[in-house]
C-alpha positions in Angstrom: 0.0 0.0 0.0 1.1 3.6 -0.7 1.2 6.4 1.8 -1.8 8.1 0.2 -5.0 8.7 2.2 -8.2 7.3 0.8 -8.8 9.2 -2.5 -12.1 9.9 -4.3 -12.9 7.1 -6.7 -15.1 9.3 -8.9 -13.7 12.5 -10.4 -17.0 14.2 -9.5 -15.9 13.9 -5.8 -12.3 14.9 -6.7 -11.2 16.9 -9.7 -14.6 18.3 -10.5 -16.1 18.6 -7.1 -16.5 22.4 -7.2 -18.8 22.2 -10.2 -21.2 19.6 -8.8 -21.0 19.8 -5.0 -24.4 21.5 -4.7 -26.0 18.2 -5.8 -24.5 16.5 -2.8 -26.8 18.5 -0.5 -29.6 16.3 -1.8 -28.3 13.2 -3.7 -25.6 12.0 -1.3 -26.2 9.3 1.3 -26.4 12.0 3.9 -29.0 13.9 1.9 -31.0 10.7 1.6 -30.8 10.0 5.3 -31.9 13.6 6.1 -35.0 13.1 3.9 -35.7 9.7 5.6 -35.7 11.4 8.9 -38.0 14.1 7.6 -40.5 11.5 6.4 -40.4 9.5 9.6 -40.9 12.6 11.8 -43.8 13.9 9.7 -45.5 10.6 9.8 -45.0 10.4 13.5 -46.5 13.8 13.9 -49.5 12.9 11.8 -50.2 9.7 13.6 -50.0 11.4 17.0 -51.8 14.6 16.3 -54.7 12.9 14.4 -54.9 10.3 17.2 -55.1 7.6 14.5 -54.3 4.9 17.0 -56.3 6.3 19.9 -53.4 8.1 21.5 -54.4 10.9 23.8 -51.2 12.9 23.9 -50.6 14.9 20.7 -47.1 16.3 19.9 -47.1 19.9 21.1 -46.0 22.7 18.8 -42.7 23.1 20.7 -42.0 19.4 20.6 -42.8 19.3 16.8 -40.4 22.2 16.4 -37.6 20.3 18.2 -38.3 17.2 16.0 -38.3 19.2 12.8 -35.1 21.0 13.9 -33.4 17.6 13.7 -33.9 17.8 9.9 -33.0 21.4 9.6 -29.8 21.0 11.7 -28.8 17.6 10.3 -25.0 17.5 10.5 -21.8 15.4 10.0 -22.1 14.1 13.6 -25.6 12.8 12.8 -24.2 11.1 9.7 -21.5 9.4 11.8 -24.1 8.3 14.4 -26.3 6.8 11.7 -23.3 5.1 10.2 -22.3 3.5 13.5 -25.9 2.3 14.1 -26.1 0.9 10.6 -22.9 -1.0 11.2 -24.8 -2.9 13.8 -28.3 -3.1 12.2 -27.0 -3.8 8.7 -30.1 -1.9 7.6 -30.1 1.8 6.7 -33.8 2.5 7.3 -33.8 0.7 10.7 -30.8 2.9 11.7 -32.9 5.9 10.9 -35.8 4.6 13.1 -33.4 4.0 16.1 -32.0 7.5 15.5 -35.5 9.0 15.9 -36.3 6.8 18.9 -33.2 8.2 20.6 -34.4 11.7 20.1 -37.9 10.8 21.5 -36.1 9.4 24.6 -34.4 12.8 25.1 -37.8 14.5 24.7 -39.2 12.1 27.3 -41.9 11.1 24.9 -41.6 7.3 25.5 -45.3 7.0 24.6 -44.4 7.8 21.0 -41.7 5.2 20.6 -43.9 2.5 19.0 -45.5 5.1 16.6 -42.1 5.5 15.0 -42.1 3.8 11.6 -45.6 2.5 12.3 -47.2 0.6 9.5 -44.2 1.3 7.2 -42.2 -0.9 5.0 -38.7 0.5 4.3 -39.8 1.3 0.8 -42.5 3.6 2.1 -39.8 5.7 3.6 -37.3 5.3 0.8 -39.6 6.1 -2.1 -40.7 9.3 -0.5 -37.2 10.2 0.4 -35.9 9.7 -3.1 -38.8 11.7 -4.5 -38.0 14.6 -2.1 -34.3 14.6 -2.8 -34.5 14.2 -6.5 -37.2 16.9 -6.7 -35.1 19.3 -4.6 -31.9 18.6 -6.6 -33.7 19.2 -9.9 -35.6 22.3 -8.8 -32.8 23.9 -6.7 -29.7 22.9 -8.5 -30.0 21.3 -12.0 -32.8 23.4 -13.4 -31.3 26.8 -12.4 -27.9 25.8 -13.9 -29.6 24.6 -17.1 -31.7 27.8 -17.3 -28.6 29.9 -16.9 -26.9 28.1 -19.7 -29.9 28.5 -22.1 -30.0 32.2 -21.1 -26.3 32.5 -22.2 -27.1 30.8 -25.5 -30.0 33.2 -26.0 -27.8 36.1 -25.2 -25.4 35.1 -27.9 -28.3 34.5 -30.3 -29.4 38.0 -29.8 -25.9 39.4 -30.1 -25.4 37.6 -33.5 -29.0 37.9 -34.7 -28.0 39.6 -38.0 -24.6 37.9 -38.5 -25.0 36.2 -41.9 -23.2 33.0 -42.4 -22.9 30.2 -44.9 -25.0 27.2 -43.9 -23.5 23.7 -44.5 -26.1 21.1 -45.0 -24.4 17.7 -45.4 -21.2 19.7 -44.7 -21.6 21.4 -48.1 -22.2 25.1 -48.8 -25.9 25.8 -48.6 -28.5 28.6 -48.3 -27.1 31.2 -45.9 -28.5 31.7 -42.4 -27.5 33.8 -39.4 -25.5 32.7 -36.4 -28.2 34.1 -34.2 -30.9 32.0 -35.8 -28.8 28.8 -35.6 -28.3 29.4 -31.9 -32.0 30.2 -31.5 -32.8 26.7 -32.8 -30.9 25.3 -29.7 -32.6 27.8 -27.3 -36.0 26.6 -28.6 -35.1 22.9 -28.4 -33.5 23.1 -25.0 -36.4 25.2 -23.5 -38.9 22.6 -24.6 -37.1 20.0 -22.6 -36.7 22.3 -19.6 -40.5 22.7 -19.6 -40.9 19.0 -19.6 -38.5 18.6 -16.7 -40.2 21.4 -14.8 -43.6 19.7 -15.1 -42.4 16.4 -13.6 -44.7 14.7 -11.2 -42.9 13.3 -8.2 -44.9 10.4 -7.1 -45.0 8.7 -3.8 -46.6 5.6 -2.2 -47.3 5.0 1.5 -49.3 1.8 1.7 -47.4 -0.9 3.5 -45.6 -4.1 2.6 -47.4 -4.9 -0.6 -49.4 -1.7 -1.2 -52.6 -3.0 0.5 -52.6 -1.3 3.9 -53.1 -4.8 5.3 -51.3 -4.2 8.6 -52.9 -0.8 9.0 -56.4 -2.1 8.7 -55.8 -4.9 11.2 -54.3 -2.5 13.7 -57.0 0.2 13.4 -59.9 -0.8 11.1 -61.9 2.3 11.8 -59.3 4.6 10.2 -59.6 5.8 6.6 -56.0 4.8 5.8 -56.3 5.7 2.1 -57.1 9.3 3.0 -54.4 9.4 5.6 -51.9 8.1 3.1 -53.0 10.6 0.5 -52.9 13.5 2.9 -49.4 12.5 4.1 -47.8 12.2 0.7 -49.4 15.3 -0.7 -48.4 17.1 2.5 -44.8 16.4 1.5 -45.3 18.2 -1.8 -45.5 15.0 -3.8 -48.2 13.3 -5.9 -49.9 10.4 -4.3 -49.7 7.1 -6.2 -52.7 4.9 -5.1 -51.9 1.6 -6.8 -48.5 0.1 -6.3 -46.8 -3.1 -5.2 -44.4 -2.9 -2.2 -42.5 -0.3 -4.2 -43.6 2.9 -6.0 -43.3 2.0 -9.6 -40.6 4.5 -10.5 -42.2 5.5 -13.8 -41.9 9.2 -12.9 -38.2 8.7 -12.5 -37.8 7.1 -15.9 -39.8 9.9 -17.4 -37.7 12.6 -15.7 -34.3 11.0 -16.6 -35.5 10.6 -20.2 -36.2 14.3 -20.4 -32.9 15.2 -18.8 -31.2 12.8 -21.2 -32.9 14.4 -24.2 -31.8 17.8 -23.0 -28.3 16.4 -22.7 -28.4 15.1 -26.3 -29.5 18.4 -27.7 -26.7 20.1 -25.7 -24.3 17.6 -27.1 -25.4 18.6 -30.6 -24.7 22.3 -29.7 -21.2 21.3 -28.5 -20.4 19.5 -31.7 -21.7 22.5 -33.8 -19.7 25.1 -31.8 -16.6 22.9 -32.0 -17.1 22.7 -35.8 -17.6 26.5 -36.0 -14.4 27.0 -34.1 -12.5 24.6 -36.3 -13.5 26.6 -39.5 -12.8 29.9 -37.8 -16.3 31.2 -37.4 -15.7 31.5 -33.7 -12.3 32.6 -32.3 -11.4 31.5 -28.8 -10.4 34.1 -26.3 -7.1 33.3 -24.6 -7.5 32.7 -20.8 -4.7 34.1 -18.6 -2.3 31.4 -17.5 -4.0 28.6 -19.6 -2.0 26.2 -21.7 -3.6 24.8 -24.9 -1.1 22.2 -25.8 1.9 20.8 -23.9 4.1 21.2 -27.0 2.4 23.6 -29.4 2.2 27.0 -27.7 0.0 28.6 -30.4 -3.0 26.3 -29.8 -6.2 27.1 -27.9 -8.1 23.9 -27.7 -11.9 23.8 -27.5 -11.6 21.7 -24.3 -14.8 23.1 -22.7 -17.0 21.6 -25.4 -15.0 18.4 -25.7 -15.2 17.9 -21.9 -18.9 18.6 -22.0 -19.5 16.0 -24.8 -17.8 13.3 -22.7 -19.8 14.2 -19.6 -23.1 14.4 -21.5 -22.4 10.9 -22.9 -21.6 9.5 -19.4 -24.6 11.2 -17.9 -26.9 9.6 -20.5 -25.4 6.2 -20.1 -26.1 6.3 -16.4 -29.6 8.0 -16.7 -30.7 5.6 -19.4 -29.6 2.6 -17.4 -31.3 3.9 -14.3 -34.5 4.6 -16.2 -34.7 1.2 -17.8 -33.8 -0.7 -14.6 -36.2 1.1 -12.3 -39.4 0.4 -14.3 -39.0 -3.4 -13.8 -39.4 -5.1 -10.5 -39.9 -8.9 -10.1 -43.4 -9.5 -8.9 -44.0 -7.4 -5.8 -40.4 -6.4 -5.0 -36.8 -7.0 -5.8 -33.8 -4.9 -4.7 -32.4 -3.9 -8.1 -33.7 -0.4 -7.6 -31.9 0.0 -4.3 -28.4 0.0 -5.8 -29.5 1.7 -9.0 -31.0 4.7 -7.3 -27.8 5.4 -5.4 -26.3 6.5 -8.7 -28.9 9.2 -9.5 -26.5 11.8 -8.3 -23.8 10.4 -10.5 -26.0 10.7 -13.6 -27.1 14.2 -12.8 -23.6 15.1 -11.7 -22.0 14.5 -15.1 -24.8 16.5 -16.7 -24.1 19.4 -14.2 -20.4 19.2 -15.1 -21.3 19.5 -18.8 -23.5 22.5 -18.1 -20.7 24.2 -16.3 -18.2 23.6 -19.1 -20.5 24.7 -21.9 -21.4 27.9 -19.9 -17.8 28.7 -19.5 -16.9 27.8 -23.1 -19.5 30.1 -24.5 -18.0 32.9 -22.5 -14.6 32.2 -24.0 -15.5 32.6 -27.7 -16.3 35.5 -30.0 -17.6 35.7 -33.6 -15.0 36.1 -36.3 -17.1 38.3 -38.7 -14.3 38.5 -41.3 -14.2 34.7 -41.7 -18.0 34.5 -42.1 -17.9 37.3 -44.7 -15.1 35.7 -46.7 -16.8 32.3 -46.7 -20.0 33.9 -48.1 -18.1 35.8 -50.8 -16.4 32.6 -51.9 -19.7 30.8 -52.5 -21.9 32.8 -54.8 -23.2 29.5 -56.2 -25.6 29.2 -53.2 -27.8 31.8 -54.9 -28.7 29.2 -57.5 -31.6 28.2 -55.3 -32.9 31.8 -55.3 -32.5 32.2 -59.0 -34.3 29.0 -60.0 -37.1 29.7 -57.5 -37.7 33.2 -58.9 -37.8 31.7 -62.5 -40.4 29.2 -61.4 -42.5 32.0 -59.9 -42.1 34.0 -63.2 -43.2 30.9 -65.2 -46.2 30.3 -62.9 -47.2 34.0 -63.4 -46.9 33.7 -67.2 -44.0 36.1 -67.4 -41.5 33.5 -68.6 -41.4 30.3 -70.7 -38.2 28.8 -69.4 -38.5 25.0 -69.0 -37.0 23.2 -66.0 -35.3 26.1 -64.2 -33.8 23.6 -61.7 -31.9 21.8 -64.4 -30.8 25.1 -65.8 -29.2 26.2 -62.5 -27.9 22.7 -61.8 -25.9 22.9 -65.0 -24.6 26.3 -64.0 -23.7 25.7 -60.4 -23.4 22.0 -59.4 -19.9 21.2 -58.2 -18.6 24.5 -59.4 -17.4 27.7 -57.8 -18.8 30.7 -59.7 -18.4 34.4 -58.9 -20.6 37.5 -58.8 -19.9 38.4 -62.4 -20.8 35.0 -63.6 -24.2 35.2 -62.0 -24.9 38.7 -63.2 -24.2 37.6 -66.8 -26.4 34.6 -66.3 -29.3 36.6 -64.8 -29.1 39.2 -67.6 -29.6 36.5 -70.2 -32.7 35.1 -68.5 -36.2 35.4 -70.1 -37.8 37.0 -66.9 -39.3 40.3 -66.0 -37.0 43.3 -65.5 -38.2 43.6 -61.9 -37.3 40.0 -61.2 -33.8 40.6 -62.7 -33.2 43.6 -60.6 -34.2 41.7 -57.5 -31.7 38.9 -58.3 -28.9 41.2 -59.4 -29.2 43.0 -56.0 -29.0 39.8 -54.1 -25.8 38.8 -52.2 -25.0 35.7 -50.2 -24.8 37.8 -47.1 -28.4 39.2 -47.7 -29.9 35.8 -48.7 -31.0 34.9 -45.2 -34.8 35.2 -45.6 -36.6 35.6 -42.4 -33.8 34.3 -40.2 -33.7 37.4 -38.0 -37.4 37.7 -37.7 -37.8 34.0 -36.8 -35.1 34.5 -34.1 -36.9 37.5 -32.6 -40.3 35.9 -32.6 -39.8 32.3 -31.6 -36.4 31.9 -29.9 -37.8 31.9 -26.4 
């Protein structure tokens, strides 16, 4: 063995910790245990204060405040205590139950000890705890970071709204567009997925060992346990799932991770496009003080932010896709495949968070190279062939021209060829079309042949 202390196995807990650490507040083992304690305490309070089992001593407001403060003040020492207890119990949820019982002893509420974890299977506590932690991680950490990134893309789209550029369909010169419009496409696509994520229903079950309330009914047949369960789950800010096996079916998780993964894939597409624009000089990279691009070639500025993001988006999706596909299947009424799987939710979202951080930084380190865009447009006058043949068609349809097969005519002129402005002017002047149509085409330039790109960007980007 070396003299090294125990080192982080995942780079998310090592090299990249600063970019993803906020997720640990919720999606760590400590975050899960804090949520478990919250669920156990709130159920205890509901049982006692609604006298569901005929108890005649409710939990007073000051006692409830003390119990809830356990959640608010959850600390490293509590984590250690739970770990020590679990080392004995070999059961994480049972360790949480004993943790709460110890606090009730300190409150001298011995009468409440047997209400702790009453009627619950471990999955009743776990499924609600995961729903709470995933919800809070998405709403408080991932979504704000994703929205900030999309806002940055939108800002650049606005900045470059009228910046004409040559499009490259199939990698070949094509009808010009604007950089602002191309970025607006990503803003529009990403925002659709963020809306889907924001509308996620976080479901929870609370119905005993096989989802039937069997033990509850035997213990207190006069209680409306369905209502009590629904009240409890919705009181935690979750959506109640009435029909389950021992476990909540996890479909909502699969839906959520699918939406996040699609957002990731769209963002991956942005990264490859920006990388390509950098490679052809459309974007120039802004040197960062002290940074080294290559260990041997000092002139280089490598687009590492976008390459790093691509890798992490792929890792994120591999994990999230695996989690989503695993969670929706459980043998008969219960198996434990979901237990290990769900412990990796933070890993899946963490790689996505790291990508968000890299892309946001990367977009702040590039600037448009207008000269390169202009030169590229001026080298490809043949892209106006589409405009010319379309105008001829309109002229023929209106009875102002008798040219047959305008497409073939322009194909012969332009396909696989580089032609210049003078070539096009000569060609246009020889066409049998109206004088007004000729003037329109003669005035056209690749840089002005962008149609409604700017208007589309303004009207529909967000």
